[in-house]
C-alpha positions as CSV (number, residue, x, y, z in Angstrom):
1,M,-18.5,-56.1,-13.4
2,E,-18.5,-52.3,-12.4
3,T,-15.2,-50.5,-11.6
4,L,-15.4,-47.3,-9.6
5,F,-12.2,-44.9,-9.8
6,A,-11.7,-42.3,-7.1
7,A,-9.6,-39.4,-7.9
8,A,-8.0,-37.3,-5.2
9,V,-8.0,-33.8,-5.8
10,L,-4.9,-31.9,-4.4
11,I,-4.1,-28.2,-4.5
12,I,-0.5,-27.1,-4.7
13,L,0.6,-24.2,-2.5
14,H,3.9,-23.0,-1.5
15,G,5.8,-22.9,1.8
16,P,8.0,-19.9,2.8
17,D,11.2,-21.3,1.5
18,G,9.4,-22.2,-2.0
19,H,8.8,-26.0,-1.5
20,E,5.6,-27.3,-2.8
21,I,2.6,-28.5,-0.4
22,R,0.0,-30.4,-1.8
23,I,-3.3,-30.3,0.3
24,A,-6.8,-32.0,-0.2
25,P,-9.3,-29.4,-0.2
26,E,-11.5,-31.4,2.0
27,Q,-8.9,-31.6,4.8
28,V,-8.8,-27.8,5.2
29,T,-10.9,-26.7,8.3
30,S,-10.0,-23.0,8.2
31,L,-7.7,-20.4,6.8
32,R,-6.3,-17.5,8.8
33,A,-4.8,-14.5,6.9
34,A,-1.7,-12.8,8.1
35,K,-2.2,-9.2,9.4
36,A,0.2,-6.3,9.2
37,G,2.2,-6.3,12.3
38,E,2.3,-9.9,13.0
39,E,5.7,-10.6,11.1
40,G,7.9,-12.3,13.5
41,K,5.0,-12.9,15.9
42,Y,3.0,-15.5,14.2
43,F,4.3,-15.5,10.5
44,V,7.3,-14.8,8.7
45,D,7.3,-11.9,6.2
46,T,6.9,-14.2,3.1
47,V,3.8,-16.0,4.7
48,H,0.3,-14.7,3.7
49,C,-2.1,-17.4,5.0
50,M,-2.1,-20.2,7.7
51,V,-4.2,-23.2,6.6
52,N,-5.5,-25.3,9.4
53,L,-6.3,-29.0,8.7
54,T,-8.5,-31.8,10.1
55,D,-5.8,-33.7,11.9
56,G,-5.1,-30.6,14.0
57,K,-2.0,-29.4,12.0
58,F,-1.4,-26.4,10.1
59,V,0.8,-25.2,7.1
60,T,1.8,-21.7,6.4
61,V,1.9,-20.7,2.8
62,V,3.0,-17.7,0.7
63,E,-0.4,-17.5,-1.4
64,P,-2.9,-15.1,0.3
65,C,-5.9,-16.8,1.7
66,E,-8.0,-15.3,-1.1
67,I,-6.0,-17.4,-3.5
68,V,-6.2,-20.6,-1.4
69,Q,-9.9,-20.3,-1.4
70,K,-10.2,-20.0,-5.2
71,L,-7.8,-23.0,-5.7
72,M,-10.2,-25.1,-3.3
73,R,-13.2,-24.0,-5.1
74,E,-11.5,-24.9,-8.6
75,G,-10.6,-28.3,-7.1
76,E,-14.2,-29.0,-5.8
77,Q,-15.5,-28.3,-9.4
78,K,-13.4,-31.1,-11.0
């Protein structure tokens, strides 16, 4: 009998209040970086990236979008 195992790869990011947010890279549809002057309009000052998900929701994280992309690439290689 053959057994198959599927491992879910999750990346760990951090919300503005420091809590961990675990995201499956395959659920990410787009990233939006915070721009100077957007504080208080779209982002709080500690947020650097908005991560949009396949379910239509989004999370804001303190990591820059470049770091999120790097973590996603590393997760795909595992």
